[in-house]
Structure formats: C-alpha cells, structure tokens
N, C-alpha and C positions, 0 to 999 in steps of 0.2 A: 545692322552692320555686320559684314562678314569679315572675320579675322583672317589675315593672310597666313597661309601655312608656312611654317619654318621648314625650308627644304633640307636643312642639315640635321635638324633635331626632330624627327618624327619616327613613327613606328616603321613605315615602309623603308626609309633610309637606313634605319638601324638593322632591319632584317636583311636588306640588300647588302650592306657592308659586311655583316657577319657571314652571310652565305658565300660571298666572294672570297673572303679570307679562308673559309673552310674548304672551298673548292681548290684554291691555290695550295693549301697545305696538303690536301689529298693528292694533287697532281704532281707535286714536287718539281723535278727538273723538266717535266713534260709541259708545264704551263708556259705558254708563249705570250698570248695577248688576249684582251677582252674583246669578244665579238658580240655585239648587241643582237645579231641575227642568228646566233647559234641556237639550235632547238633547246638545248639544256638551259640556256639563259632565259629563253622565252618562257619555258615551263616554270622556272624559278620566279620570274617576275609576275606571272599570272597567279601563282600560289601566294606570293606576298600581297598582291592586291586583294585576293580573297580573304587572307588573314586580317588585312587592314579593315576591310568591311566588317568582318566578324567581330573585331575588337570594338568597332563603333557600335554595333548592334547589341553587344553584351556589356556596354559601359554605362547603361542607364541606371538610375537609382533602383534599389530592390523593389520599392512599391510599384514601379512601373510594370514589372513582370507579374506582381501579385494581383493587380487590378485589371488583368487582361480579359476577363470574361472566360468563356469556355475555350481555353487554349488559344486565345488571340485570333480566332477566325474572323473573317470579314463580316461585318454586320452584327457581330455578337455584342450583347449588352454588357457593358463594363461592370465588373463585380469587385467590390472592395470589402468583402466579408472576411476581415482578418481573423476574427474569432474562430471561424471554421478552419483556418489554417494553423491554429494553435498559437498565433501571435496576438496574445491578449494585451489590451492597453494597460497602462500603468494603474488606471482606476480599477481594473479588474484584478490585476495581480496583487496590488497593495491596497485593496479595498479596506477602509477602516472598519474594524470590528467594534461592537459595543461590549467593552470589557470592564472599564473602571466606573466608579460612581459618577464622575463628571461626564463620561460617555453617555450613561443612562439619562442624566439630567438634560443634556443637550438633545438626546434622542426624543425624550418626552416632549420637550418644548417644540421640537420641529414638527411632530406628528399630532399634537393636541393643541389646537389654536385657542382653546378656552384657558390655557395656562398663561399667566403673566410672569410666573417665576416657578422654578422647581429646584429643590435642593435634595441631593441623594447622599446617604451615608451608608457604610457597610460595617456591620459588627457581627462577628462570629458566623459569617456566611449568609447573614440575613440583611436585606436592604430595607432601609427606612426612607420613605418618600415624604417630603414636605412640599405640598403643592399649593400655590397661591392662585386663586381663580378670579376671573373677571366678574363672575356672578356666582356667589356662594351657593345658590340654589341648584347649580349644575353639578355639585360634588358627586352625586350618585353615578351619573352617566360618565363623568370623567374618571371616577374610580374604576369602573368596569373597563374603560379604555386602557388605563394604566396597567391593570392586571393582565389584560389580553396581550398588550404590547410587550410587557415584561416577559411573560412566559413564552412568547414567540422568539425571544432573544435571550433566554435564560442560559447561563453558563453552568458548567459541571460543578456539582457540590455547592451550589448557591440557591437561594430561594428568596421569595418576597416576604418581608416582614410587615411592619406597620405602615399605613398610609395616613398621613395627617393633612387636613385641609385648612387653609388659612384665608381669611378675607383680605382682599387687596386694600392697602392703606393709601389714602389719597396723597398725592405728591404735593408738597408745599409749593406755593407760587414761586416761579423763577428757578426751581431746581431742574437741572438738565436731565434728559432721558439717559438711561444707561446705554452704553454702546451695544449694538446687537451682537449676539454670539456668532462666533466663526462658523461657517457652514460645515456640516459633517462631511458632505461630498462636494468636491470642487466641480464646477460646471465643465463639461467636456468642450474642448476646442472644436469649432466647426470644421468639418472635413473639407479640404480643398479639392476642386475638380482637377483632374490631370488628363492631359491629352494622351490618347492611346497611341504612343509614338512607336511602339515596338511591333514588328511583324516577324513571325517565324517562317514565312515562306522562303524557300531556298531556290536560287537560280544558279544552275551549275556553272562553275567557273570555266568549264570547257567551252562555253559559248563565247568567251572573251578572246579565244585564240584567233589568229588570222585565218582567212578562208583557205589559204594554201595548205593548212594542216588537215582540213577535211573533217574536223571533229566538232565544229560549232553547229548552230541550228540549221545552217544551209546544207549541211551534210557533205558527202563525198562528191567530187567532180564526176560528171558522167563518163569521162574518158578514162577513169581509173582502171588499171589492170587488176586482175585477181590478186596478184602479189601485193600491189599497193593497198588494196582494200584490206587485206589481212594485216598489214602493218598498221594501218589506221585503227583497226579494231583492237589490236594489241595495245596501242597507246591509250585508246579510250578506256580499256579495262584497267590499265595501270592507274590512270587518273581517277577512275571511279572510286578507288579506295579513298582518295582525298575528299571526293564528293561526300561520301558517307561520313567521314570524320567531321567535316564542316557542317553537314546537315544535322548530324547527331548533337553537336554543341548547341545549335539553334533549337533543336527539339527539346533539349533539357531546359533551356531558358523558357521556351514556350509553354512547357508543361510544369513549371515549377510550382504553380498554384495547386495543381493536382497531385504533385509529389508531396506537398505539405498538408494537403487537405485531410482533416480528421473527421470521420474515420478514413483510413488510408484507402486509396484506390487500388485496384488490382495490379499486381506486379507483372502481368503478362505483357510483353512487348509486341511489336509488330514485325512481321516477317519482312526481310529486306526486299524492297522493290514491290511489295504487295499493296493492294489498294484497300485491304480490309481495315476497319477501324478497331481500335482497342481502347481501354480506359486509361492507359498510361504508357508512355514510352514510344508513341508513334513518331516515325520520321516524317518530316514535311514532304508532301508530294513534290517530286521533281523528276525530270526525265531527261535522258540523253538518247541520241539516236542509236538504234540497234541494241537497246538495253536487253531485249529478250534473248539476243544472241550472246550476250556477255555474261549472263548469270546462269549458273547450273541449278535448274529448278529442283532436281532430285536432292541435291545437297542442301537446298534452301529450306525444304520442308522440315518443320520442327525446329528451325533455327531462328532465333528472335534477336532483334536489335532494339534497344539494348537488352541484355539477358535479364531474366527475372532475378537472378542472384545479384547482379549489379544494382538493379533498382531497389531491392531489399536492403542492400548495403547503404545506399544513399538515404533511404527512409530511416534506417537505424541511426545514421549520423545526424539527421534532422531531429529525431527524438532525443538523442544525447544532448544536442544543443539546447532544446527546450527544457530538459532536466536541469541543466546548469542555470537557466534563466529562473526557474521556479524553485530551486533548492531541494529537489527530490531526486530519487533514483528509481525510476520506473522499471529500468532493466533488472535491477535486483528484486523489485517487487514481483515481477512476472517470471522470474527464474525459479519456478517451483521444482520440487524433486521429481525427476523423470519427465518434466514438462518440456514445453517448446524452448528451443534455444533463442538467444537474443535476436538473431536475424531471421527467425522463422516467421512465416506470415501470421500465424495465430498469435505469437508473442507480440508482433508489431501492432496488431489490432488491439490487443489488451493494453499495451502501453499507450496507444492513441486514445483509448477510452479513458484511461486514468488521467492523461494530461488534460483532456477536456474538462475533467471534474476538479482539477487542482485549484483553479481560481475560486470556485465556489467553496471548496474545502478551506482554502486559505482565509477567506472572509468569515468563516464560521467554525474555525478549527476547535474552539473550546466550547461550542454550543452543545447543550444537552437536549433531551427530549422535552416536548411541551406537555406538561401534566394536564392541560385542558383539552387535549386531543386524544382520541382513542382510535388509532388505526395502525396497521402493521408497519407502515413506512415511517412512523413517528419514533425516530431513534436518534441518538447523538450523532454528530457529524463524523466522528471517528468510526462509528459502526457502518456508515455508508461507504467509507473507504475500505473497511474490512470486507464488506460485501463485494466490492469491485475486485479486490485483490485475491481473496480466498474463496469467494463464491457466496451466493445467498444461502445455500444450505448450511454453511459454517456460521454465517452471521446470525441465523435464526436460533442457533443453539448457544448463543452468548447472551447472558442476562446481566443487566446493569442495575446496581443498587447503590444509591447515594444515601449515606447515613443521615445526612441533614434532613432528608425527607422522611426518615423513620422516627423523627422526634428525638434524635440523639442529643447529647449534651453539647454545648457550644465548642468545647475543646476537641470534639470528634467530628466537627462539621466538614472537614476536608478528607474524610475517610471514604473510600470507594471500594466496594466489593464487586468483583466480576465473577459470575458463576458460569462454569462450563459444563456441558453434558459430556460424560466420559467417552461417548462414541466419537466425539471430535478427534480424540487422540489417535483414532484409526485412519484419519483422513488428512491430518495436518500435524506438523511437529509443534508441540505445545510451546516449546521454548521460542520458536520463531514467531508464533502468534502472539505470545505474551510480550515479547520484545517489540514487535510491530506496534502494539497498542500503547505500551508504556512510552515509547519514543514520541508519540503524538499527543500525550496528555500533559497538562501543566505540571511543572516540576514540584509544586508545593503539595500535590495530592498524595495521600497515604493509600496506595493501591494494593489490594490483595486479591489473588486469584484462588478460587475454590473449584475443585473438580468433583462432581457428584455422579454416582453410579445411577443406572437407569431407574431402579426401584425408588430410590430417594428423590430422583429428579421429578418423578410424577407428582409427589407431594409438594415439592418445591414450586412446580409450575402453578399449582392451585394457590399456594401462598402468594406467589408473585402476581398472578392474574388478579387476585382479590385486592392486593395492595395497590396495583395500578388503577383498579376500578375505584378504590377508595380515594386516591389522589384526584381522579377525574370527577367523581361525584361529590366528594367532600362529606360523605355520610359519616357522621360522628359515631353512629351506633356500630359501625364496622371497624372500630378502633383495634379489634383483636389483631388485625393484619398489619398493624403498625409496630414500631419500636421493638421492644425486647422479644416479642414472640417470633418474629421473622429472624432476628439476630440469633436467638438461642437455637433455632432450627439449624442455622448454618454452622453454628459452633460445635454441633454434635460430631463425635468422632466418625470419620468416614473411611478410614483405612489409609489415608494420606498417600505417602510415596508408593506404598505397595500397589494401590489401585492404578496409579499413573504408570508404574513400571510394567504392569500387565498390559495396559492399553498401548503403551509405546512399543512393546514387543510385538503385538498384533499389527501395529502400524508398520513396523519394519518388515514383517512377513508379507503384508499386502504390497509393500513397495518392491521387495526383492523377488518374490515368486508369484506376484499377482494373485494372491489368495486373500480377498477381503474377509473380515470376520463376519460370522453369521449373527443373526439377531440374538442378543442376549449372551453371546459367547464371552464377552468380557466379564459379566457377572458370574458365569459358571466357573471360569478359570480362577477368578479372584476368590470365590468361595472355596474352591478346591485348595488353592494356595493357603488360605487362612486355616483351613482344617488341618492341613498337613505340615505347615511350617510354624504356626503359632504354638507357643508353649502352653501347656495346661498346668495351672498353679492350683495346688490344693491348700486351703487354709482352714483353720478351725481350732478349737480348744485342744489342749494336750489329751491324748488318748481318745480323740474323736474318730480315729481311723484313717488318718492321712497316709501313713506309711503302708498300711494294708491295702487301702483303696488304690494307692499309687502303683503298688506291685501288680494288682489285678488289672489295672488299666494298661500297664506296660506289657503284660502278657497278651492282653486282648488286641492292642493296636500295634505292637511291635516297636513302640517308641521307648527310648531309654529313660529309666527312672533316676532322678537325682534327688536324694534325701539330704537336705541341707544340714540337719543335725548330725547325720552319719559322716558327712564330708568334713564338718568341723572337728569331730572326734578323731577322724583319721589324720587331719593336718596337725592337730595339737598333741595328739597322743594321750588324751585324757577323756574320760566320759563326761557328759554334760554336767552332772552334779559336782564332779571334781573341779571342773572349770569355774563353776559358780563359787565354790568354796575357796579356790586358790586365787582367783583374779577378780571376783565380783561380777555383778550383773552388767554393769556398764561396759566392761571389757568384752563380755560375751556378746552383747548386742552389736558391738563393733565388728566382731568376727562374723556374726550372723549376717549383718548388712553386706559385708564383703562377699560372702558366699552366695547370697541372694542375687547380687549384681552379676557375679560370674555365671550363675546358673541361667539367669534371664537373658544373658548375652548369646545363648545358644538358640537354635531353631528346632522346633518339632520335638521338644523334650517334655517329660512329665516331672514336675517339681513339687516335692512334698516339703512344706516349710515347717518350722517350729511354731508352737502355739503363740509365741509372742512376736512373731515377725511383723504382724500387721501394726504393731505399736509405733514403728518408725515411719515418718512421712516419705523418706526416700525409698523405702521398700514398697510402700503403696503406689508410688509413682511408677516403679518398675512393673507392678502388676497390671497397670492400665493397658499395656500392650499385649497382654496375655489373656487367655480364657481362664478366668479366676472362678474356682468352685469353692463355695463355703460349705463345709461338712458340719452337720449338727448331730448331737447325740443326747439322749436323756441325761440330765445332769447327775442323776443318781448312779449312772453307770460309768461316769468318768473316774479315772484313777486319781487318788489324792496323795499318793506317796511323795510325789515330786511337785506339789502345787507351788512350792517356792520358786519354780522356774518361771512362773508367770510374773 
C-alpha cells in the first residue's frame, strides 16, 4: 500500500516555501507576483526536485550502502564484510577473555568432552585444576589437553600448578542433572538478506527542463541562432556546477564501503568529466550535451574531484569514530616524533592496521607467551601491539621476564621485569615506550624496566634464550638458567640513569640533526663519561699512602684532590688527634660522614678518605657510585703513632 504524500509537510514544499521567502526578501519592493513560468522559478523547482530525489536516495539505513558490493555497480555481487570496514560486531569487540578461575573451568569443560566437571582455583599466581572424568583411565590424555589449552591462554604472571583427577561418582537415583553451564560465546544472529535498493548512477537534472530551454537530452532546436546557442551553453555551464554537487553526494554514498575499507583505499580522486577509473572518489558517469565545450581541459588536468585532501580528511574522521568505539587513540599512537601527521596517507594506513588488530588485542589483552611453543612470533599480546606501533625492530629488543616462571616466592608472583637494549633509546623515547606498555598491563602487576648496554646485553640474551629453552623443554638439569641466577644477573649495577641519559642525548641528536649513532657509540661515550665524571675514592689503613697517591693522581689526571681529613681540620680548626681528644671518636665519625657525603656529591674528583671512613654503612653506600681503590701496604711499614684514630 502506498502512503499518500502530505502536500504541505514534505521536503519539496519546505524548500519551495523557503526559497520563495528568500527571493522575496532579496527583491524587496521590486517583487510583484509569482510567475510559475519564470525561468528562475523553473530552475528553482528543478533543483528542488533533484534535492528531493537525493534525500530519498541518501535516506536508507547505513548497512544498505555498506553491502553494495564493488561501489554498487550493476551486476556486482553484494558484499557484507563489515569486519573489513572496521565495523566489528559486538562479539568481536567485547569477546570474552579467559581471565578468572571460573573462566578457565568453563573453558576446559567446553573444549574437553571427557570432563564431567572441572573446578579451578588460583593461589599465588598458580592455578590448581580439579578435573572429574567420565573414564579415569583417560587422565593422561586429558592432562595433556589441559596443559596445552591452558598455556595457549595463559595470562601474564600466572602459571599452571597442580592438576588433580577425580573419578566420577554415580548420581543417586532420582537426583536431577545439574543445569548446563552458560555458553562462553553467544551464538551469532543469522544475517538477513537485504535488497540492493541503492544505486549511485546519476541522471542530470538538466534533462528535466522543458524542451524550450534547449538543455535536456533533445538538445537545442535546429533553428537556434548563434546568439541563442551561446546563451543555452552559458545556462548549461551554470547548471553543471549543481550537477557535480549532486553527483558528488551520490558518489560519496556509493563509495562509502571503500572509504571505510581497511586497509584504506587510495585517496586519489577522479578528474572531472573523465572516464578513467580510480580506487576512491569517482563521480558517477553522467553526461550533458556539449560537455566537451563547457569544460576547460587544460585547467582540468591535475585537478581531482573530490580532492585527495578531502578524502583523507573523511578517512581520518572515520578512524576517529572507530577509536571512540574501541576505546583507543590510534591517532596518538601513530603520531611519532617527526613522523606522519594525523591526516597523512602513511599515518592513516598505520591507524587502519591498528584498528584491524584492536578486536584481537581486546580479546587477549592480558595474554602472555606460550611456554610450550618456540617461535619468534610467540610473544605477549601487548608486544604484538608494540610491534605495530613502534615497529618490529623495536619489539625484538624488548625482553619479557615473569618472575613466577623463575621459581620466585609466591609473594613475588606478580613481578614483571622488562629488559630493553640500550640502542632502543636512540630510536624511540623510553618514557613513551614505557608508558605505552604500562597502560596496557594489568594494574596489579609490579612492573620494572631495565636498560642494558650492548656488551651486557649479549650475555643477557644467552641467559634469556637458555631460560626460554628450559621452559619449552622442561629440562631439570638446565636449572641454572632459572631463579636467582638470572635475577642476580639483572640486579648487577649497570650505570642506571647515566647510561639512559647518554642514549637519550644521542636519540635527540638523531631526531634534530638526522645523525643516528654509530655502532657501539653509546658504549664508547658512556665509558668516557664514567672515566671523566666518576669520582675516584681512595681507601685503606692509616699511612697506607692515600694522600700521597691522591696527590700523584691529581697531578697526572688534572682532577681536583679532596682529602677528607684535611677538610675536617680546616672546618673545625683542630688537628685530627685534637678532635679525638676534645670531642671523642663518635663526634669525629659524624664530621667525617658529612665530609664524605659532600665530597662524593661532586663529579670527577679524587677523594682521599680517612682510614676509618669505611666503618660507617652510609659512607660505603656513597662509595658504590665511585671508582673505589683499596690501597694496601706492608703492616710493618704502617705508622703506629696515631693508631687510636682507628
């Protein structure tokens, strides 16, 4: 049944009414009366009918345009691959992850038919599985399945503990069966077929004008004078602007699936009035009489409708919308230092690749690597995202150590150490990389980042490779690469902030003057800085030669000598034996500790300490950041006059 159109309340009537009011307002006192046959009124009404048709063709549900096939051409096979358009279904965006003990229990029951019941508990990062079997003799095969399934879905800083098998107890007569567990994944609704009701073909609204205008398909009357022909062409050229606007709107609707398609299509449009095909932004083919005479071909060359900048802007808007849907900010992720701007084609392609990965990442956000697999792509989900955002070269220099897999104590099961090669700091800002990883890790983890210089990294890689091989093979004889051995290796002093500052300085140089560091340059500069900026502390027994050696070193290196005993005497105004006699040893040690702290706060100094300076723990802590040299001398040659100073 066809619904009768409301003559007063419809788009055409509204446009007509508003246009007449505008014409009357512009005409002022010159407005006389409405003439339906006035050329201006005719053009107005033809334009209104064209807009009415355009509104109808753009008023279908969005899925109508997305399932058009290849731009809605006749005979094209309808396509409804919404995933390729970045419009993932709710089951993809909010896919349930296996996270809690009840999730694992439900997951095992779903995938292992031999289980009649499964209970899972978590204690100190280790899962305990209690499995009830239909046939107790199957426990070995079921155990292997549980191990494989668990490690395929293992979360960060968790591992599998004990698996206990139980025989199924016969149910007493008359006892009801327990209700089935709720499905982990809801079944998808069947997709409905939709008629391909939209067409992007455009028919020029000039063809709707009366014959007397000479601009429709019938063309100009044969008896037209040259002057009349020129006026007709002038009107056609004027109306051609509206043709392109209307055709452009239909073109955008026709190509919306290609605008949204991930990876993004080319942003090159089609030249106005040309017949060449392009991957995005074509105007539908339409023609009007004498079009070749109306278009300046010289100005047309190199000019595209719509422009690449406009298409890139539209694509960036689509990606912004998808960011809001999925709770990420791909524009920020891809806005690297000196990299492509948000609307740049390369940046748009990077964002599109990230958005395609987001549903997969969302479903496995907390998943770690599988210890039963030994291949380069076996890494935590977060590292796959790091690889996409920062590049594979960065991701391969990031090493993941979960302390629970090192045999750590239960209270340290949630500790995670991430080891970085120092050369990374020349290619990426460490703070940005660290923040990116932290934001995507569970909040309860105790995460620590360690940066190793090249020489130490070579040893670490051997440790790490052997540790992963131990996890994969379970070779108990290879236990050296577990636990405290790997941890103590990482705890050794590596230069800390000094190493990172050198690397960041070279990173800044590469960024601002495009001069990347040479191989091993970080190590060379860091060693130079250590040699020149680290203090040299001389310790030893009284009269072992600290002051004399310090003076000789000062003369040799040009570094200033600080003798803590002489500094104390200068500040107090008494000699050391007199201070002992007047104030006692405890007071002297306080003065000595203050002077040691002051001296060690300098850079590049030679510090000669008193014989008893090493007795205080706070002094020894200060010496750890310095080159400390212990001077020895034959005990028979040591002075004994002031041995009470010890």
